[in-house]
MISE-255792 format. One record per atom (N, C-alpha, C): x, y, z. Coordinates in steps of 0.1 Angstrom, whole numbers, plus 5000, padded with zeros to 4 digits. Layout:
// MISE-255792
XYZ;...
END
This chain:
// MISE-255792
500849885000;500050005000;500950125000;500750224991;501550344991;501350435003;502450495007;502450575019;501750705016;500950755025;500250885024;500850985034;501950955039;502551045049;503151175043;503751155031;504451265024;503451335015;502151315017;501151385009;501151535011;500851615001;500751755002;499551795010;499851875020;498751925029;498152055023;496852075024;496252205019;496652325027;496952305040;497352415048;498852445048;499652365042;501052375041;501452475030;501452605033;501752705023;503152765025;503752815014;505152865016;505252985025;504153055028;504253175037;504353135051;504253005055;504252965069;505652935073;506152995084;507452975090;507352855099;507952745094;507852615101;508752615114;509752705114;510752705125;510352805136;509352875134;508952975144;508452905156;508952955168;508452905181;507352995186;506152955186;505053035191;504953025207;504553135213;504453135227;503253045232;503452985243;502452895249;501552975258;500252965254;499253045261;498352965270;497553025279;496752935288;495652865279;495252915268;494252845260;494852715254;496152705252;496852595247;496752475256;496552495269;496452385278;495052325277;494852215270;493552165266;492752125278;493352065288;492552025299;492052135308;492952245309;492652355318;492752325333;493052205336;493152175351;494552185355;494852205368;496252225373;496952095372;498352105373;499151985372;498851895384;499051765381;498751665391;499851665403;501051705400;502151705410;502851845409;503351885420;504152005421;505651975418;506152055409;507652045405;508352155411;509552125416;510352235423;511852205420;512552315420;514052305418;514752405428;515852365433;516552445443;518052455439;518652565440;520052585438;520652675448;521952645452;522652725462;523452835455;523652945463;524453055457;525553095467;526653145462;527753185471;527353305479;528153335490;527953435500;527953575493;528953595484;529053725478;527953775469;527053675466;525853715457;524653745466;524753735479;523553755488;522953895487;523853995487;523354135487;522654165474;523254125463;522754155450;521354085448;521253955452;520053885451;518953945459;519253995471;518254055479;517754185473;518554255465;518154375459;517154355447;517454245439;516754225427;515654115428;515454065441;514453955442;513053995439;512754125441;511354165438;511154165423;512154195415;512054185400;511954045395;512653955403;512553815399;511153755401;510553785412;509253735415;508253795405;508353925401;507453975391;507553905377;508853875374;509053805361;508453665361;508553595373;508153455374;506553455376;506053555381;504553565383;503853565370;504453615360;503853615346;503553475341;504453385345;504353245341;503653165352;503153225363;502453155374;503453055381;504653105384;505653025391;506053095404;506053025415;506453075428;507953065430;508553155438;509953145441;510253195455;511253145461;511653175475;513153195476;513553295484;514953315486;515253295501;516153195504;516453155517;517853205520;518053315528;519353375530;520053295541;519353225550;519953155561;520653025555;519952955546;520552835540;521352875528;521152995522;521853035510;521352965497;520052955495;519452885484;518352965478;518052925465;516952985458;516052865453;514752875454;513852765451;512752825441;512452745431;511252775422;510352655422;509052675421;508052565421;506852605413;506152515408;504852535401;503752555411;502752625406;501552655414;500252595407;499152605413;497852555407;497452635395;498052755393;497652835382;498652815370;499752745372;500752725361;500152645350;500352705338;499752635326;500752585316;502052635317;503052595307;504052495314;504052375310;504952275317;506452305315;506852375305;508252405302;508652525310;507752605316;508152725323;509052695335;508752585342;509552555354;510952525351;511252475339;512652445334;513352575331;512652675325;513252805323;513552875336;512652855346;512852915359;514052855366;514252725364;515352655370;516652715364;516652735351;517852795345;518152935349;517053005352;517153145357;517953155370;517553075380;518153075393;519653025392;519852935383;521252885381;522152995375;521653075366;522453185360;522653295370;521653325378;521753425389;522853375399;522953245402;523953195412;525353205406;525453205392;526753205385;527153355381;526553455388;526953595387;526453655374;525553595367;524953665355;523953775360;524053895355;523154005359;521753975356;520754025364;519353985362;518854035348;519154155343;518554195330;518954095319;520054035320;520453935310;519853795313;519853755326;519453625330;517953605327;517153715328;515653705327;515253675312;516253685303;515953655289;515753505287;516153425296;516053275295;514553235296;513753315301;512253285301;511653285287;512353345277;511853335264;512053205258;511253155249;511353015244;512453005234;512853115227;513953105217;515353125223;515453125236;516753145242;517053025251;518252975250;518752855258;519952895265;520352815275;521552845283;522352715286;523552735289;524452625293;525552675302;525852595312;526952635321;528052525319;529152565313;530252475309;531252475320;531552355325;532552345336;533952325329;534852415333;536252415327;537352385338;536952365350;537952355361;538652225361;538052115356;538751985356;539551945344;539552035334;540152005321;541752015322;542152125329;543652155330;544052115344;545052035346;545451995360;546252105367;547052185360;547952285366;547052415367;547152475379;546352595382;546852715374;548252725373;548752845365;548352835350;548452715344;547952705330;546452725329;545752685339;544252705338;543952855338;544652935347;544353075347;544753145334;545953105328;546353165316;545353135304;544953005304;544052965293;542653025295;542153045307;540953105310;540953255306;542153315308;542253455304;542253475289;542653375281;542553375267;541153395262;540153335269;538753345265;538353495266;538853565275;538453705277;539253795268;540553775267;541453855258;541753985264;542654065257;543054195262;541854295261;541554345272;540354445273;539054375269;538954245270;537754175267;537454165252;538454185244;538154185229;537854045224;538453945228;538153805224;536753765227;536353805240;534953765244;533953845236;534153965233;533254045225;533153995211;534253955205;534253895191;533453765191;533653675201;532853555201;531353575203;531053675211;529553715213;528953765200;529653845193;529153895180;528953795170;529953705169;529953595158;528853485161;528653455174;527753345177;526353395182;526253535184;525053595188;524553535202;525553515210;525353465224;525953555234;525453535247;526053605258;526953505265;528253555269;529153465276;529753535288;529853465299;530353515312;531353415318;532553445319;533653365325;533653395340;533453295348;533353315362;533853195370;535053205376;535553095384;535852975376;535352855379;535552735372;534552705361;533652795358;532552775349;532452885339;531852865328;531552965318;530052955315;529253065318;527853065315;527553125302;526753055294;526553095280;525053095277;524553205270;523153215267;522953255253;521953205246;521653235232;521053125225;521053135211;520353025203;521252895204;520552775201;521252655203;522452635193;522352695181;523552685172;524752755178;524552875184;525652955190;526152885202;525352815210;525852745221;526752635217;526352565207;527252445202;528552495197;528652615190;529952665186;530752715198;530152785207;530852835219;531452725227;530652615229;531152495237;532452445231;532452435217;533652385211;534852475212;534652605211;535652705213;536252705227;535352695237;535852695251;536652575254;536152455250;536852335253;538152325246;538252375234;539552375226;540452475233;539952585238;540852685244;541552625257;540752545264;541352485276;542252365272;542152315260;543152215255;544252275247;544552405249;545652485243;545552505228;544252535224;544052585210;543452725211;544152825206;543752965209;542452995202;541553075209;540253115203;540353195190;541553255187;541653335175;541453255163;541853125163;541753035151;540253015148;539452995159;538052975157;537353105152;537853215157;537253345154;537453375139;538653345134;538953355119;538053265111;537853145116;537053045108;535553095108;535053145119;533653195120;533453315111;534453405110;534353525102;534253485087;535053385083;535053335069;533653275066;533153195075;531853125073;530753235072;530853335080;529853445080;529853515067;530953535061;531053605048;530553505036;530853375038;530453285028;528953255028;528253275040;526853255041;526053365033;526753475031;526053585024;525953555009;526653465004;526753434989;525853314987;524653334980;523753214978;524253114968;525253154959;525753054950;526552944956;527052974969;527852874976;527052794986;525752804985;524952744996;525052584996;525252524984;525352384983;526752334980;527752414982;529152374979;529852344993;530952284991;531852255003;532752375006;532752425018;533452545022;534852515027;535252395027;536552355033;537752425026;537552445013;538652505005;538852655008;537752715014;537852855017;538352875032;538152775040;538552795054;540052785056;540552865066;542052865068;542452725075;543652675071;544152555077;545352595086;545152565099;546252595109;546952465112;548252465109;549052345112;549852365125;550052265132;550852265145;552252275141;553052365148;554452375145;555152335158;556252255156;557052215167;558152325170;557852415179;558752525181;559852475190;561152505187;562252465195;562252535208;562252465218;562152525232;563652535237;563752615247;565052635254;565452515261;566752485260;567252365267;567552395281;567352305290;567552335304;569052365307;569252455317;570652495320;571452375326;570852305335;571552185341;571252065332;572352015326;572151895318;572651775326;571851695330;572151575338;572851465330;573951425334;574651315326;574051185330;574051095320;573550965322;574550885330;574050825341;574950745349;575150605343;576350555345;576750425339;576050315348;575450225342;574750115349;575750025355;575549995368;576449905375;575549805383;575849675383;574949585389;575049585405;576149655410;576449655424;575649765430;575149745442;574349855449;575349965454;574850085456;575750195461;576150165475;577250225479;577750205492;576850265503;576650195514;575750245524;576250365531;575450465533;575850585540;576050555555;577050605561;577350575575;576250635584;575950565595;574950625605;575650735613;574850805621;575350915629;576150855641;575750735646;576550665656;577850625651;577950575639;579250525633;580250645632;579650765627;580550875626;581050925640;580150915650;580550955664;581650865669;581550735666;582550635671;583950665664;583850695651;585150725643;585850845649;585050955652;585651075658;585951065672;585450965679;585650945694;584651025703;583751095696;582751165704;581751075711;581650955706;580650855712;581050815727;582350815729;582950765742;583150885752;582751005748;582851115758;581751115768;581951185779;580851195789;579951315786;578951335794;577951445792;578651575793;579551595804;580151725806;581151755794;581851655790;582751675779;582051705766;580951645764;580151675752;579651815752;579151865764;578651995765;579752095762;580952065768;582152155766;582452165751;582452055744;582752045730;581752125722;580452105725;579452185718;579652335720;579952375732;580152515735;581352575727;582452495726;583552535718;583252545703;582452455698;582052455684;581252585682;580252605691;579452725690;580252855690;581252855699;582152975700;582952995687;583452885681;584152895669;583352955658;582052905657;581152945646;580853095648;580653135661;580353275664;581553365660;582753325663;583953405660;584053415644;583753305637;583853305623;582853405617;581553395622;580553485617;580853635621;581553655633;581853785637;582953845627;583853765623;584953815614;584253845600;583353765596;582753785583;581953915583;581153935594;580354065595;581254185596;582454175603;583354285604;583954325591;584254215583;584754245569;583754315561;582454265562;581354335554;581154475558;581254505571;581054645576;582254735572;583454675572;584654755569;584654795554;583854715546;583854755531;583154885529;582254925538;581555055537;582455175539;583555145547;584455255551;585655265542;585755185532;586955185523;586655305513;587555395512;587455505503;587455465488;586555505480;586555465466;587755535458;588255475448;589355525440;588855645432;589455755434;589155885427;590055905414;589455965404;590255995392;591056115395;592356105391;593256225393;593056315382;592656445386;592456545376;593656645375;594156675364;595356755362;594856905362;595556985369;595357135370;596057195358;595257255349;595757305336;596757425339;596457505349;597357625352;598657575357;598657475366;599957415370;600757355359;599957285350;600657215339;601357325330;600657435328;601257545319;602557595326;602457625339;603657675346;604857575345;604557445347;605657345346;606257345332;605457365322;605957375309;606957495307;606457605312;607257725311;608657715319;608557655330;609757635338;610757545331;610257435324;611057345317;611757415305;610957505298;611557585287;612657675292;612457745304;613457835309;614757755312;614557645318;615757555322;616457515310;615757475299;616357435287;617157555280;616457675281;617157795275;618357825283;618357825296;619557855304;620657755301;620357625300;621357525297;621957555284;621157595274;621757625260;622657745261;622157855269;623057975270;624357945277;624357865287;625657825294;626557755285;625957665277;626857585268;627457675257;626757785252;627257875243;628357955248;628258005261;629258085268;630558005269;630457875273;631657795274;632357775261;631557765250;632157755237;632957875233;632357995235;633058125232;634258145240;634358105252;635558115261;636658035255;636257905251;637257815246;637757875233;
END
């Protein structure tokens, strides 16, 4: 028998948007009766969020009252709770309310977190604390997601049309499902030492290619940039340990403290003699340290070597005297010659 499943429907016209998510109204609940059981979710929040939550809790209750969901803030226990009421008509509203209190606990501001109550917005809290074992590397790689002056984070938000907040060991992400999938891959690759700039370049190329309808059914791999890993030569360690020659014999046993005392003869000394010896050793050490400190102090009182500067006036006088002496000697020699 031929299938009638793929038959053309008279109401299936091209002007209908099949992907549009319509809002759930009270009329859509066919039974009109309240839910058989009450659903509730609770989440804890850190101490530093207490003051902020106390300020905005009135706005939270107003936003949830539109969907007929009750909420409570317990400051003693440090928790937030949401639950359905007898007037709740949308079964999915409690799940959005659960995501709302989770985002508020993860330091997402209320004006942004309240958008999760819309049906076309989804959220995800990605844990990144357990991916990198070293704390220093984790901090460096987490900082790469933010970038200098938050430029990397802004670029990712613009390209994926999502909101991203890096906080502690988690990253809170909000937006459409397609953007969440891309951001999860970028975040996980960043923690595995692949820089986000590579993904940003790839997303920018894809965004430009999507504007060209002639490339809609073609493979884009030839347009995307290929980043190859390069083995960069690292610095060699300063201390190069030489390989020890293998010997089947075990190393010589280090002597015990008692053996060393027996060799030096200290083991056979009495208590008084031992004390006298200890005092002598202490005195010797003190004298040695005293000499070293005196030498260090005396260095400050040593006069520095000064450059000898010649006095030009004295130098000129000495030259004149030398000339006069030479002239006198020449005159005396001439007189002797004339006499002879």
